[in-house]
C-alpha positions in Angstrom: 102.8 75.9 139.1 103.0 79.2 141.1 100.7 82.2 140.6 100.9 81.8 136.9 99.7 78.9 134.9 102.7 77.6 132.9 100.9 75.9 130.1 98.0 75.9 127.7 96.2 72.8 126.5 95.0 73.6 123.0 93.2 70.5 121.7 92.3 70.5 118.0 89.4 68.2 117.2 89.7 66.6 113.8 87.4 68.1 111.2 86.0 64.8 109.9 82.7 63.0 109.6 80.8 66.2 109.6 77.4 65.0 110.3 78.6 62.6 113.0 80.4 65.4 114.9 78.2 65.4 118.0 79.1 61.8 118.7 82.9 62.1 118.3 85.2 61.1 121.0 87.5 63.7 122.9 89.8 65.8 120.9 92.5 63.6 119.2 95.0 66.3 118.6 96.5 68.6 121.3 98.9 71.4 120.9 100.1 72.7 124.3 101.8 76.1 124.5 103.8 77.9 127.1 101.4 80.4 128.6 100.5 83.0 131.1 97.4 83.0 133.3 94.1 82.9 131.6 91.9 86.0 131.4 88.5 85.4 132.9 85.3 86.9 131.7 83.5 86.6 134.9 79.7 86.6 134.7 79.4 89.1 131.8 76.6 88.4 129.3 77.7 87.2 125.9 75.6 88.8 123.1 75.6 87.1 119.8 77.2 89.0 116.8 74.8 91.3 115.2 72.6 91.7 118.3 71.7 95.3 119.1 74.1 96.5 121.7 73.2 98.1 125.0 75.5 99.8 127.5 77.0 96.9 129.4 79.7 96.4 132.1 82.2 93.9 130.8 85.3 93.1 132.9 88.5 94.3 131.3 90.6 91.6 129.8 93.6 91.9 132.0 94.2 95.5 131.3 93.3 95.4 127.5 90.6 97.6 126.0 87.5 95.6 125.2 85.9 96.1 121.8 83.0 98.1 123.2 81.7 101.0 121.1 83.6 104.0 122.4 81.8 107.3 122.5 83.1 109.8 120.1 86.2 107.7 119.3 87.9 107.2 116.0 86.9 103.5 116.0 83.7 101.7 116.2 84.8 98.3 117.4 81.3 96.6 117.3 81.1 97.6 113.6 84.1 95.4 113.0 82.2 92.2 113.8 81.7 90.1 110.6 84.0 92.4 108.6 85.9 89.5 107.1 85.1 87.1 104.2 87.0 84.1 102.8 88.1 80.6 103.8 91.3 79.0 105.1 92.3 77.8 101.6 92.2 81.1 99.9 92.5 83.5 102.8 90.3 85.9 104.8 90.1 89.4 103.4 88.9 92.9 104.6 87.3 95.6 102.5 89.3 98.8 102.3 89.0 102.2 100.5 92.3 103.5 99.2 93.1 106.9 97.7 91.1 110.0 96.7 88.5 109.5 95.3 88.4 106.1 97.1 88.9 102.9 95.2 87.5 99.7 96.9 89.8 96.6 97.3 89.7 93.4 99.1 92.7 92.9 101.3 94.1 89.5 102.6 94.8 89.7 106.3 98.2 88.1 106.9 99.8 87.9 110.4 102.9 86.3 109.0 104.3 89.4 107.1 104.5 93.1 107.6 104.1 94.9 104.2 100.8 96.5 103.0 100.6 96.0 99.3 97.8 96.1 96.6 97.7 95.2 93.0 98.8 98.2 91.0 98.2 96.8 87.5 95.7 94.4 85.8 96.2 90.6 86.4 94.5 87.6 85.0 93.4 86.3 88.5 92.0 89.6 90.0 89.0 91.6 89.1 90.3 95.1 90.2 93.4 97.0 91.2 94.5 100.3 92.6 95.3 103.0 90.0 97.7 105.3 91.8 97.3 107.9 89.0 93.6 108.3 89.8 94.4 109.2 93.4 95.1 112.9 94.1 96.5 112.0 97.6 99.0 109.3 96.5 102.7 110.2 96.9 105.5 108.0 95.7 108.5 107.5 97.9 110.8 106.8 94.9 111.9 103.3 95.4 110.8 99.7 94.8 110.4 96.8 97.2 110.3 93.0 96.6 108.7 90.7 99.1 109.0 86.9 99.0 106.7 84.4 100.8 106.8 80.7 101.3 104.9 80.6 98.1 105.0 83.5 95.7 106.6 86.9 95.6 105.9 90.4 94.3 107.6 93.7 93.4 106.0 97.1 93.8 106.5 100.8 93.9 106.5 102.2 97.5 104.3 105.2 98.2 101.8 106.5 100.7 98.1 107.3 100.5 95.0 107.7 102.5 93.2 104.4 103.5 89.7 104.0 105.1 88.3 100.8 106.7 84.6 101.3 106.2 83.5 98.8 108.9 85.0 100.3 112.1 86.6 103.6 111.4 85.0 107.0 110.6 88.2 108.7 109.3 91.1 108.0 106.9 94.7 107.3 107.7 97.9 108.1 105.9 99.9 104.8 105.5 102.7 103.3 103.5 101.5 101.2 100.6 103.2 99.3 97.8 101.5 99.0 94.4 102.4 95.7 92.9 103.5 95.8 89.2 105.1 92.4 89.0 104.4 89.1 90.8 105.0 85.4 90.6 102.6 82.8 92.1 101.2 85.5 94.4 97.8 86.1 92.7 96.3 82.7 92.2 93.2 81.3 90.5 90.0 81.5 92.6 91.1 84.2 95.0 88.8 87.1 95.8 91.4 89.5 97.2 93.7 91.9 95.4 96.0 93.1 98.1 97.7 92.0 101.3 97.7 93.5 104.8 100.8 92.4 106.8 100.1 92.6 110.5 103.4 91.3 111.9 106.2 93.4 113.4 108.2 96.1 111.6 111.2 93.8 111.9 109.8 91.8 108.9 109.0 94.9 106.8 110.8 95.2 103.4 113.1 96.8 102.4 113.8 97.6 106.1 112.2 97.9 109.5 112.3 101.7 109.1 109.2 101.5 106.8 106.4 102.0 109.3 103.8 99.2 109.1 100.1 99.7 108.5 99.1 98.7 112.0 101.7 100.8 113.7 100.4 103.8 111.7 96.8 102.9 112.7 97.8 102.7 116.4 99.4 106.1 116.3 96.8 108.0 114.3 93.6 106.4 115.5 94.9 106.2 119.0 93.8 102.6 119.6 95.4 100.1 121.9 98.3 98.1 120.4 96.2 94.9 120.1 94.0 93.2 117.5 92.0 90.0 117.5 90.7 87.6 114.8 87.9 85.2 114.5 87.7 83.2 111.2 84.4 81.2 110.8 85.3 78.5 108.3 85.9 75.5 110.5 84.5 72.3 109.0 83.3 74.1 105.8 84.5 73.2 102.3 87.7 75.1 101.4 86.6 75.3 97.8 83.1 76.5 98.7 81.6 79.9 97.8 84.4 81.8 99.7 82.0 83.9 101.7 82.5 82.5 105.2 82.3 85.1 107.8 85.0 86.4 110.2 86.0 89.4 112.3 89.2 91.4 112.5 88.9 93.7 115.6 91.6 96.4 115.3 92.4 97.8 118.7 90.6 95.5 121.1 88.7 92.3 122.1 85.0 91.7 121.4 83.3 89.6 124.1 80.7 88.2 121.7 83.4 86.5 119.6 84.6 84.0 122.3 83.4 81.8 125.1 85.1 81.0 128.4 88.6 82.2 129.2 91.3 83.6 127.0 94.6 81.6 127.5 97.7 83.7 126.7 101.1 82.5 125.6 104.2 84.8 125.5 105.5 86.1 122.2 109.1 84.9 122.3 110.4 87.2 119.6 108.8 90.3 118.0 109.2 89.6 114.3 106.6 86.9 113.5 104.2 86.1 116.3 106.6 83.5 117.6 105.4 81.3 120.5 106.7 78.2 122.3 105.2 74.8 121.7 105.7 72.3 124.6 104.6 69.0 123.1 102.3 67.4 120.6 99.8 64.7 121.4 97.9 62.4 119.0 94.9 60.5 120.4 96.0 61.5 123.9 99.5 60.0 123.4 102.6 62.3 123.4 104.9 62.1 120.3 107.8 61.9 122.9 110.0 64.3 120.8 112.4 66.9 122.3 110.3 70.0 122.6 113.0 71.9 120.6 112.0 69.8 117.6 108.5 71.4 117.7 110.1 74.9 117.7 112.7 74.4 115.0 113.6 76.9 114.0 110.5 78.8 115.2 106.8 78.3 115.9 104.5 81.1 114.7 100.8 82.1 114.4 100.2 82.9 110.7 96.7 83.6 109.3 98.2 83.8 105.8 99.2 80.1 105.8 96.5 77.6 105.1 97.5 74.5 107.0 99.2 73.4 110.2 102.7 73.1 109.0 105.2 71.0 111.1 108.9 70.5 110.9 109.8 67.4 108.9 110.7 65.2 111.9 107.6 66.2 113.7 105.4 65.7 110.6 106.7 62.2 110.2 106.0 61.4 113.8 102.5 62.8 113.4 101.8 60.7 110.3 103.0 57.5 112.0 100.8 58.3 115.1 97.8 59.0 112.9 98.3 55.7 111.1 98.4 53.9 114.5 95.3 55.6 116.0 93.3 55.8 112.7 92.4 59.4 113.5 92.5 62.0 110.8 92.8 65.8 110.7 91.0 66.5 107.5 89.0 69.2 105.8 86.0 68.8 103.4 86.8 69.7 99.8 84.5 70.4 96.9 85.2 70.9 93.2 83.4 71.2 89.9 81.9 68.0 88.7 82.2 66.2 92.1 79.2 64.5 93.4 80.8 63.1 96.4 82.5 64.5 99.5 86.3 64.7 99.3 88.7 65.3 102.1 92.3 66.4 102.5 94.9 66.2 105.2 95.1 69.5 107.1 98.8 69.1 108.1 101.8 69.5 105.8 105.6 69.4 106.3 107.7 72.5 106.7 111.4 73.0 106.3 111.9 76.0 108.6 109.0 76.4 111.1 106.0 75.1 112.9 103.2 77.3 111.5 99.8 77.5 113.2 97.9 78.5 110.1 94.3 79.4 109.3 93.2 75.7 109.5 93.9 75.8 113.3 93.1 79.5 113.9 89.5 78.9 112.5 88.8 76.8 115.7 89.6 79.8 118.0 89.3 83.4 118.7 92.9 84.6 118.6 94.2 87.8 120.3 97.4 89.4 119.2 98.3 91.5 122.3 101.4 93.4 121.1 101.3 95.7 124.1 102.0 92.8 126.5 103.9 90.6 124.1 101.5 87.7 124.1 99.0 85.7 121.9 95.8 84.6 123.3 93.4 81.7 122.4 89.8 81.3 123.4 86.9 79.0 122.2 85.1 80.5 119.2 81.3 80.2 119.1 81.4 80.0 115.3 83.7 76.9 115.3 80.9 74.4 115.4 79.6 71.6 113.2 76.0 70.5 113.7 76.0 72.4 117.0 79.1 70.6 118.4 82.4 72.5 118.9 85.3 71.4 116.7 87.9 72.7 119.2 88.6 72.9 122.9 90.8 74.8 125.1 91.7 74.4 128.8 94.6 74.4 131.3 96.9 74.3 133.1 98.5 71.0 132.7 101.7 69.4 134.1 105.0 70.4 132.5 107.2 68.2 134.7 108.3 66.3 131.6 109.0 69.4 129.5 112.4 71.2 129.1 112.6 74.6 130.7 113.4 76.2 127.3 112.0 74.7 124.2 113.0 77.5 121.8 116.3 77.0 119.9 118.7 79.9 119.9 117.7 82.3 117.2 120.1 83.2 114.4 121.2 86.8 114.2 118.7 89.2 112.8 119.2 90.2 109.2 120.2 93.8 110.0 122.9 92.7 112.4 124.2 90.2 109.8 124.4 93.1 107.3 126.3 95.3 109.8 128.8 92.5 110.5 129.3 91.8 106.9 130.0 95.4 105.9 132.3 95.8 108.9 134.4 92.8 107.8 134.4 93.9 104.2 135.6 97.4 105.2 138.5 96.0 107.3 139.5 93.7 104.5 139.4 96.6 102.0 141.7 98.7 104.2 144.2 95.9 104.6 144.2 95.2 100.8 144.7 98.9 100.1 147.7 99.1 102.4 149.2 96.0 100.7 148.7 97.6 97.3 150.4 100.8 98.3 153.3 98.9 99.7 153.7 97.0 96.4 153.5 100.0 94.2 155.5 102.5 96.2 159.3 101.9 96.0 160.9 101.3 99.3 163.8 103.6 99.8 166.4 103.5 102.5 169.8 105.3 103.0 172.7 103.0 102.7 176.0 103.6 104.6 179.4 103.4 102.8 179.9 100.2 100.9 182.0 97.7 102.8 184.6 96.3 100.4 184.5 93.1 102.2 180.8 92.4 101.6 180.1 90.1 98.7 177.3 91.1 96.4 175.4 87.8 96.7 172.2 87.8 94.6 170.7 85.2 96.7 171.0 87.5 99.6 169.1 90.2 97.8 166.3 87.8 96.9 166.1 86.5 100.4 165.6 90.0 101.9 163.4 91.4 99.1 159.8 92.6 99.9 157.3 90.1 98.7 
């Protein structure tokens, strides 16, 4: 294994039989990742969220800034604890103040996209929107943008304005923002947010990567480390419940009270989505025995904006068969109007283009997005418990002797490169076509010598040598 641990065992305990949770057997679902060495917390104390803080010496997380309250800094990291609300079914959202005077909105946190956008007009499913005309600091950039997701899309005007995050920052920041004036299946019944905060890389930003993302602007202006972390406290709770489950988005660091044990890191394979490398899947302790490239087809990403654990179709079929054999279920409790009984749903769905570690899985862990070192970290979350028993486990390393050295398929060319190649080919074809048109339209003149009286004026000869 060498100095670095090569793998992470990320078991996911099925969220089922809630009241019987303490008596459950070992985790039936494991999701190993390709990882770097774990970060140890040493013997540092672990205060609970909300406990009055005192100066404390906490070991640095492998060079990252910990989310301790900095003296006189632009950010108050401890104030970010419990700054999220929501659930995995309808998303976790953050309160923001936008414009001058400030308008309060609830913004969905999405690590699977890169645009920052808010409702810019009334909609049947939202209770408020951002009125750009009321903000004296709003400036339009003069163009529209359309963003499409796995489900839903929106079109909005691109501009910039001042944004404040009340829980954590004592100043405002000038950021790019799209005001949505048209959408389809984006705002849905029952949601409690009216905007979206894309926290992925600028490569995914629309209309192009030149549009600076919210987090890039925040890192530059607030002078915080290029890292953020999330804890979503909805594991085992009804998806259709009150929608006020807690959670934390720590922008710029890691808060020790939000995790237990070590943080296990896995490299980011490509900086667009938070793409990682899945080594294998196990159900009930038994490997699915698929080529590891199947798990990463055509990518494996960590996406808080997706509800379920989404698996490539071939992997999904194998999981369903394994679950049927072992009689183990990965389920979530559901509630609805008029229901007087507990209802459950399967927490895994098929996917046509990716393995997506969505909110259903992320709720079991404290997840660190360390952009500075190109890695994603997972640690046990103290809020991921049912009746006092943890719903998830994390440990490592484990043997990778039966795993290929590279499980990530070759990535297709990035969209900007495809556009450059397309325009180049179109330009070459256009030049060739122009030359041919000129040759057809301009008469070809040549100086003939004296006519040879012996040469026969054969029409077929003229045709045979004529320009075509």
